[in-house]
Structures are given as structure tokens and as C-alpha cells.
C-alpha positions as CSV (number, residue, x, y, z in Angstrom):
1,M,285.2,-28.9,62.7
2,R,282.7,-31.8,63.2
3,R,281.3,-30.0,66.2
4,K,280.7,-26.8,64.2
5,I,278.9,-28.8,61.4
6,A,276.8,-30.7,64.0
7,T,275.9,-27.4,65.7
8,A,274.9,-25.8,62.4
9,A,272.8,-28.9,61.4
10,V,270.9,-28.8,64.7
11,T,270.4,-25.0,64.4
12,M,269.0,-25.4,60.9
13,A,266.8,-28.3,61.9
14,V,265.3,-26.4,64.8
15,A,264.7,-23.3,62.7
16,G,263.1,-25.4,59.9
17,A,260.8,-27.1,62.5
18,G,259.7,-23.7,63.7
19,L,258.8,-22.5,60.2
20,V,256.8,-25.7,59.5
21,A,255.1,-25.6,62.9
22,G,254.2,-21.9,62.4
23,T,252.6,-22.2,59.0
24,G,249.5,-24.0,60.1
25,S,248.5,-21.4,62.8
26,A,247.5,-18.7,60.3
27,W,244.5,-20.7,58.9
28,A,241.1,-20.5,60.7
29,G,241.0,-24.2,60.7
30,T,238.5,-27.0,61.0
31,N,235.9,-25.8,63.4
32,G,234.5,-22.5,62.2
33,Q,235.7,-19.3,60.5
34,Q,236.1,-15.6,61.2
35,L,234.0,-13.3,59.1
36,Q,234.9,-10.2,57.0
37,L,232.2,-7.7,56.2
38,D,232.5,-6.1,52.7
39,D,230.4,-3.0,52.9
40,A,229.0,-2.3,49.4
41,S,226.4,0.1,50.8
42,G,229.0,2.7,51.9
43,I,227.0,3.4,55.1
44,A,227.6,0.5,57.4
45,R,229.1,1.4,60.8
46,S,228.4,-1.8,62.7
47,V,227.2,-5.4,62.2
48,M,225.5,-7.8,64.6
49,V,226.5,-11.4,64.0
50,S,224.4,-14.2,65.5
51,G,225.1,-17.9,65.2
52,E,226.8,-21.0,66.4
53,N,230.4,-20.5,67.6
54,Q,233.3,-22.9,67.5
55,N,232.1,-24.5,70.7
56,G,228.6,-25.2,69.4
57,Q,227.0,-22.5,71.5
58,W,224.6,-19.9,70.1
59,T,226.0,-16.4,70.6
60,D,225.9,-12.9,69.1
61,H,228.3,-10.1,68.9
62,C,228.3,-6.5,67.6
63,F,231.4,-5.4,65.6
64,N,232.0,-1.8,64.6
65,V,233.1,-1.5,60.9
66,T,234.5,1.1,58.6
67,P,231.9,2.4,56.0
68,G,232.6,1.5,52.4
69,S,235.4,-0.9,53.2
70,S,236.1,-4.5,53.9
71,T,236.5,-5.0,57.7
72,P,237.8,-8.3,59.3
73,L,235.5,-9.3,62.2
74,S,238.4,-10.8,64.2
75,G,238.5,-12.9,67.3
76,W,235.1,-14.6,66.9
77,W,234.6,-17.9,65.0
78,W,231.3,-19.0,63.5
79,K,230.0,-22.0,61.7
80,G,226.8,-23.2,60.0
81,N,223.8,-20.9,59.5
82,T,224.8,-17.5,60.7
83,Y,222.9,-14.2,60.6
84,I,224.2,-10.7,60.0
85,S,222.3,-7.5,60.6
86,V,224.0,-4.3,59.4
87,S,223.5,-0.8,61.1
88,S,224.3,2.7,59.9
89,G,225.1,3.6,63.5
90,S,228.0,2.4,65.7
91,N,227.6,-0.2,68.4
92,C,224.5,-1.7,66.6
93,N,222.2,0.9,68.0
94,A,220.7,2.8,65.0
95,G,218.5,0.1,63.6
96,Y,219.4,-2.3,60.8
97,F,219.1,-1.5,57.1
98,Y,220.3,-4.9,55.9
99,S,219.9,-8.4,57.2
100,R,220.6,-11.8,55.8
101,S,221.6,-15.4,56.7
102,V,224.9,-16.8,55.5
103,W,226.3,-20.3,55.5
104,V,229.7,-20.3,57.2
105,N,231.9,-23.2,56.3
106,Q,233.1,-25.3,59.3
107,N,236.3,-26.2,57.4
108,Q,238.1,-23.8,55.1
109,S,241.7,-23.9,54.0
110,W,242.1,-21.0,51.6
111,S,241.7,-18.0,54.0
112,D,241.5,-16.9,57.6
113,Y,238.1,-15.2,56.8
114,Q,234.9,-15.9,55.0
115,V,233.7,-12.7,53.3
116,V,230.1,-11.6,53.5
117,S,228.7,-8.5,51.7
118,A,226.3,-5.8,52.9
119,H,224.1,-3.9,50.4
120,R,221.3,-1.3,50.7
């Protein structure tokens, strides 16, 4: 009987530790954020993002997006002064109809993404 109780206690402790350890991984963290483009124009098909990444290197990347919706730009982390240029063509090759600079928080605890909007 003692062995069963001890085994159950160890199992619950390990499971609980896994839940606690797993909760922090969902947040973007303390060294940059991912972006999410909210297309208020209804015609955006891609966005070029340029700025400092989580490693302190200047970089840029083109993301294809869905017109008229809010699209996560996953897998790339940005921080500080960052620039977005929005295109009505896919792969950032139709010219840009909207450009702006955005300040991306280095630290953020309330979401995986920082939302930026595109207008006409």
C-alpha cells in the first residue's frame, strides 16, 4: 500500500513539474517579439519586415499574408525600431502601398505576438 501511494505521489509530482515547465514556453519572452499583421486595407498579400532580430543583427524577411485578416508572422523575432512595408502582391514583388516604422517591445508578457496594422 505504501508503495502504491509513493508511486502515485511521484507520478503526480513529475506530471505537475511538466505542466509548470511547459507554461513559460508559450510566451515570446524577453529578447524580442513575433509580429502579427492586421490588414485593415483588405488588399495586403505580403509584408516586408526589416529590423533588429533577437541576436542584435539587422535583417529583413518577406511574409505572405491573407488579405483582410490578421496573420501571425511566425518564426522571426524582432525588437526595437522595426519597419514594415506592405504589398498587394505575394512575395513582396508588387511594390508597397503602405510603410511605417513600429516600436517592438523587447520584453512582453501578455502575448506571443505584437500586432501591427496596415491601412491604405
